[in-house]
C-alpha positions in Angstrom: 24.4 54.4 66.4 21.3 55.2 64.4 19.9 58.7 64.5 16.3 57.4 64.9 17.2 56.2 68.4 18.0 59.7 69.5 16.0 62.1 67.3 12.1 62.0 67.3 10.4 61.8 63.9 8.8 65.2 64.4 12.2 66.8 64.5 13.0 65.4 61.0 9.9 66.9 59.3 10.6 69.6 56.7 11.2 73.0 58.2 8.4 75.6 57.8 9.6 79.0 56.6 8.7 81.5 59.3 7.3 84.8 58.0 7.2 88.2 59.8 3.4 88.6 59.9 2.1 89.2 63.4 5.5 90.0 64.9 6.7 93.6 65.5 4.2 95.3 63.3 3.9 99.1 63.0 0.5 99.0 64.8 2.1 97.3 67.8 4.8 99.9 68.0 2.3 102.7 67.6 0.2 101.2 70.5 3.3 101.0 72.7 4.3 104.6 71.8 0.8 105.9 72.4 -0.1 104.0 75.6 3.2 103.7 77.5 4.0 107.4 78.2 0.4 108.3 79.3 0.1 105.2 81.5 3.5 105.8 83.1 2.6 109.5 83.8 -0.7 108.6 85.5 0.9 105.7 87.5 3.6 108.1 88.7 0.9 110.5 89.9 -1.0 107.7 91.6 2.2 106.4 93.3 3.1 109.9 94.6 -0.4 110.5 96.0 -0.5 107.0 97.7 3.0 107.3 99.2 2.2 110.8 100.5 -1.0 109.7 102.2 0.8 106.7 103.7 3.8 108.8 104.9 1.4 111.1 106.8 -0.2 108.1 108.5 3.3 106.8 109.5 4.1 110.2 111.1 0.9 110.0 113.1 1.8 106.5 114.3 5.2 107.7 115.3 3.8 110.8 117.1 0.5 109.6 118.5 0.9 105.8 118.7 -1.7 103.4 117.5 -5.4 103.9 118.4 -8.7 102.5 117.3 -9.4 105.5 115.2 -5.9 105.5 113.6 -6.1 101.7 113.0 -9.3 102.1 111.1 -7.8 105.0 109.0 -4.8 102.8 108.2 -7.1 99.9 107.2 -9.1 102.2 104.9 -5.7 103.4 103.4 -4.5 99.9 102.8 -7.8 99.1 101.1 -7.5 102.1 98.8 -3.9 101.2 98.1 -5.0 97.8 96.8 -7.5 99.5 94.6 -4.9 102.0 93.3 -2.6 99.1 92.5 -5.3 97.4 90.4 -5.9 100.6 88.5 -2.2 101.1 87.9 -1.9 97.5 86.7 -4.9 97.9 84.4 -3.5 101.1 83.0 -0.1 99.7 82.0 -1.2 96.1 81.0 -2.0 96.8 77.3 1.5 98.2 76.7 3.4 95.7 78.8 1.5 92.8 77.3 2.6 93.9 73.9 6.2 94.3 75.1 6.1 90.9 76.8 4.8 89.4 73.6 7.7 91.0 71.7 10.2 89.8 74.3 8.7 86.3 74.1 9.0 86.2 70.3 12.7 87.2 70.6 13.4 84.6 73.3 11.5 82.0 71.3 13.7 82.5 68.3 16.8 82.3 70.5 15.4 79.2 72.3 15.1 77.3 69.0 18.8 77.6 68.5 19.8 76.8 72.2 21.4 73.4 72.5 20.8 73.5 76.3 17.0 73.6 75.8 15.0 70.4 75.2 13.3 69.7 71.9 15.4 72.0 69.7 17.4 71.0 66.7 20.8 71.9 68.3 19.8 69.9 71.4 18.9 66.8 69.3 22.3 67.2 67.5 24.0 67.6 70.8 22.3 64.4 72.1 23.4 62.6 69.0 27.0 63.7 69.6 26.7 62.8 73.3 25.4 59.3 72.5 28.1 58.8 69.9 30.8 60.0 72.3 29.4 57.6 75.0 29.4 54.8 72.4 33.0 55.6 71.3 34.1 55.9 74.9 32.6 52.5 75.8 34.2 50.9 72.7 37.6 52.4 73.7 37.2 51.1 77.2 36.2 47.7 75.9 39.3 47.8 73.7 41.5 48.8 76.5 40.1 46.1 78.8 40.5 43.5 76.2 44.0 44.6 75.4 44.9 44.6 79.1 43.3 41.1 79.5 45.3 39.9 76.5 48.5 41.5 77.8 48.0 39.9 81.3 47.3 36.6 79.5 50.5 36.9 77.4 52.5 37.9 80.5 51.1 34.9 82.5 51.9 32.6 79.6 55.4 33.9 79.2 56.0 33.5 82.9 54.6 30.0 82.9 56.8 29.2 80.0 59.8 30.6 81.8 59.0 28.8 85.0 58.7 25.5 83.1 62.0 26.1 81.4 63.8 27.0 84.6 62.2 24.0 86.4 63.4 21.6 83.7 66.9 23.1 83.7 67.1 22.9 87.5 65.8 19.3 87.4 68.5 18.4 84.8 71.1 20.1 86.9 70.0 18.2 90.0 70.1 14.9 88.0 73.6 15.7 86.9 74.7 16.5 90.5 73.0 13.4 91.8 74.8 11.1 89.2 78.2 12.8 89.9 77.6 12.3 93.6 77.0 8.6 93.0 80.2 8.4 90.8 82.2 10.1 93.7 80.7 7.6 96.1 81.9 4.7 93.9 85.4 6.3 93.8 85.5 6.7 97.6 84.1 3.2 98.2 86.5 1.1 96.1 88.3 -1.7 97.8 90.5 -4.6 96.6 87.4 -6.8 97.0 85.0 -4.7 94.9 87.4 -3.2 92.4 86.3 -5.3 89.4 82.6 -4.7 90.3 83.2 -0.9 90.6 85.0 -0.8 87.3 82.2 -2.6 85.6 79.6 -0.3 87.1 81.5 2.7 85.8 82.0 1.3 82.4 78.2 0.6 82.0 77.1 3.8 83.6 74.0 5.3 81.8 75.2 8.5 80.1 71.8 9.5 78.6 69.1 11.6 80.1 65.9 9.8 80.7 62.4 11.3 80.4 60.5 9.6 83.3 61.0 12.7 85.5 59.7 15.2 82.9 56.0 14.8 83.5 56.2 15.2 87.3 58.5 18.3 87.0 56.1 20.0 84.6 53.1 19.2 86.8 54.9 20.7 89.9 55.1 24.2 88.2 52.0 26.3 89.3 49.7 27.2 86.5 48.6 30.9 86.5 45.0 31.5 87.5 42.7 32.6 84.8 44.4 30.8 82.0 42.3 28.1 80.3 43.5 24.6 79.9 43.6 25.0 76.1 46.5 27.4 76.6 48.3 25.7 79.5 47.9 22.0 78.8 50.2 21.9 75.8 52.8 24.2 77.4 54.9 21.7 79.4 55.4 19.4 76.4 56.1 22.3 74.1 58.7 23.8 76.5 60.4 20.5 77.1 60.7 19.8 73.4 62.2 23.2 72.8 65.1 22.6 75.3 65.3 18.8 75.2 68.3 18.6 72.9 70.4 21.1 74.8 69.5 19.5 78.1 70.4 16.0 76.8 73.7 17.3 75.5 74.5 19.0 78.7 73.6 15.9 80.8 75.7 13.5 78.6 78.7 15.9 78.6 78.7 16.6 82.3 78.1 13.0 83.4 80.4 11.4 80.8 83.2 13.8 81.6 83.1 13.0 85.3 82.5 9.3 84.7 85.6 9.1 82.4 87.7 11.0 84.9 86.6 8.9 87.8 86.9 5.7 85.7 90.6 6.5 85.0 91.2 7.2 88.7 89.4 4.0 89.8 91.2 1.9 87.2 94.5 3.2 88.6 93.4 2.4 92.1 92.2 -1.1 91.1 95.6 -1.8 89.4 97.5 -0.7 92.4 95.2 -2.7 94.8 95.5 -5.8 92.7 99.3 -5.5 92.7 99.7 -5.8 96.5 99.8 -9.3 98.1 96.5 -10.7 99.2 95.6 -9.9 102.8 98.0 -6.9 103.0 95.4 -4.5 104.5 98.0 -2.0 105.6 99.3 -1.5 102.1 95.7 -1.3 100.8 94.9 1.5 103.3 98.1 3.4 102.2 97.0 3.3 98.6 93.5 4.5 99.3 94.9 7.2 101.6 97.3 8.5 98.9 94.4 8.8 96.4 92.2 10.7 98.8 93.9 14.0 98.0 93.2 13.5 94.3 89.5 12.6 95.1 89.1 15.8 97.1 90.5 17.9 94.3 88.1 16.4 91.8 85.1 17.0 94.2 86.2 20.6 94.7 86.3 21.1 90.9 82.9 19.6 90.6 81.5 21.8 93.4 82.8 24.9 91.5 81.1 23.5 88.4 77.8 23.2 90.3 78.1 26.8 91.6 78.7 28.0 88.0 75.7 26.0 86.7 73.4 27.5 89.4 74.6 31.0 88.6 74.0 30.4 84.9 70.4 29.4 85.7 69.9 32.5 87.8 71.3 34.7 85.1 69.0 33.1 82.6 66.0 33.8 84.8 67.1 37.5 85.2 67.6 37.9 81.5 64.2 36.4 80.7 62.6 38.7 83.3 64.2 41.8 81.8 63.1 40.7 78.3 59.5 40.2 79.6 59.6 43.7 81.2 60.7 45.2 77.9 57.9 43.5 76.1 55.5 44.8 78.7 56.6 48.4 78.0 55.8 48.0 74.3 52.5 46.3 75.1 51.5 49.2 77.5 52.4 51.7 74.8 50.2 49.9 72.3 47.3 49.8 74.8 47.7 53.5 75.6 47.4 54.5 71.9 43.7 55.5 71.6 41.5 55.2 68.6 39.6 58.3 67.4 37.2 59.6 70.0 35.2 62.9 69.9 36.4 65.7 72.1 34.4 65.0 75.3 34.1 65.9 79.0 33.0 63.2 81.3 31.1 64.1 84.5 29.6 61.8 87.1 25.8 62.2 87.5 23.8 60.8 90.4 20.9 58.5 89.5 18.7 57.8 92.5 17.6 54.2 92.5 15.3 54.5 95.5 13.7 57.4 97.6 16.2 56.6 100.4 18.9 57.8 98.1 18.0 61.4 98.8 18.6 61.0 102.6 22.1 59.9 101.7 22.6 62.8 99.3 21.3 65.4 101.9 23.5 63.8 104.6 26.6 64.0 102.4 25.8 67.6 101.4 25.2 68.6 105.0 28.5 67.1 106.2 30.4 68.7 103.3 28.7 72.1 102.9 25.4 72.5 104.5 26.8 72.7 108.1 28.9 75.8 107.1 25.9 77.9 105.8 24.1 80.5 107.8 20.5 80.2 109.0 19.4 82.8 106.3 21.1 80.8 103.5 19.6 77.5 104.7 16.2 79.1 105.1 16.3 80.2 101.5 17.5 76.8 100.2 14.9 74.9 102.2 12.0 77.4 101.8 9.8 74.8 100.2 10.3 72.3 103.0 9.9 74.9 105.7 6.6 76.0 104.1 5.4 72.4 104.1 6.2 72.1 107.8 4.4 75.4 108.5 1.3 74.1 106.7 1.3 71.0 108.9 1.5 73.2 112.0 -1.4 75.4 110.8 -3.9 72.7 109.8 -7.0 71.7 111.8 -5.0 69.0 113.7 -1.6 70.6 113.9 1.6 68.5 113.7 4.8 70.0 115.2 8.5 69.1 115.0 9.7 68.5 118.6 13.3 69.5 118.6 15.4 71.9 120.7 16.7 73.7 117.6 13.1 74.6 116.3 10.9 77.3 117.7 7.3 77.9 116.5 6.4 81.7 116.6 2.9 83.3 116.1 2.8 85.6 113.1 -0.1 88.1 113.6 -1.6 90.0 110.6 -4.4 92.5 110.7 -7.2 91.8 108.2 
């Protein structure tokens, strides 16, 4: 931030050395010493005489009450009092003017060093600091907002990556279960008539994981809002490539293991079925019934495998979630570490954008504090506004406020 934007050019001009001429000179002090005691003595005498005469009139008012004669005497006294005040003021003015000048010189020197006063060097420097502090605070807020935005972006990307990975793994697991279910169905459905066909189907069973399902699985995973396509579009393919090898190995192992086991069982059934005479349906039923127990044991074993696989996926999800939370903690710590900022205090200041704003301010103030103040306190606070309303009531065409809480009284003054 350039200083020229905060400090006017006149404040940067060379300083003029201030001399002492014309300040508290011996002549000024002699004048004060000579005039002040004499003026004060005479003013004390005038005050005593004026108060004494006024006190006598007050006693007569108390004892006799007001009358035309007494009213005229009081009017004459008040006129003389005004004249006395003028004489007293003229008498002390030369001394007090010099004292005021001295006081103003002292306060002027102090003012030039007061940072709270406008157009002083300390105030310009304070403004420079204030502007710099505001700039640094804005930069820090921008940094924090950008860091938070980046953190949320990273969190969303990590979650999207995890969701994709879990979706692929669940899909692979579903494909494994679907193929094993079909293998079990072949085992359960074998007969003497279809034994050779069943054996051939098992021998030629596809043991390799295809990829036709990958695109649809990736597309079904919700994309976090706020992430651009440049970040999310490559993600499904990248995630699949990263886990493709392990998924293919798992699929081939699981399917081939179950296929080999079922192929052995089906081959044994086929041999037994082919050994019985043609048309002996009773013996065929007995063979199939005897192998049903073995089939049930195999299916129970596979069911347990399926449960373990599901648990493994859930554990992987929990592990990834905890890892993401740990990363978040480090990210938050990095965001919280502030850059250098001047020592500042930040206060809210109201900037009225329209005249109607002051109605809202007064309403808020009244509800919070104004309604608790006494009439005397409110009269002092709103003296300027009350005076305005009184002027409107005393003009040629008076205007009054018509409200039950307001009473207009006549103030009578003798002239």
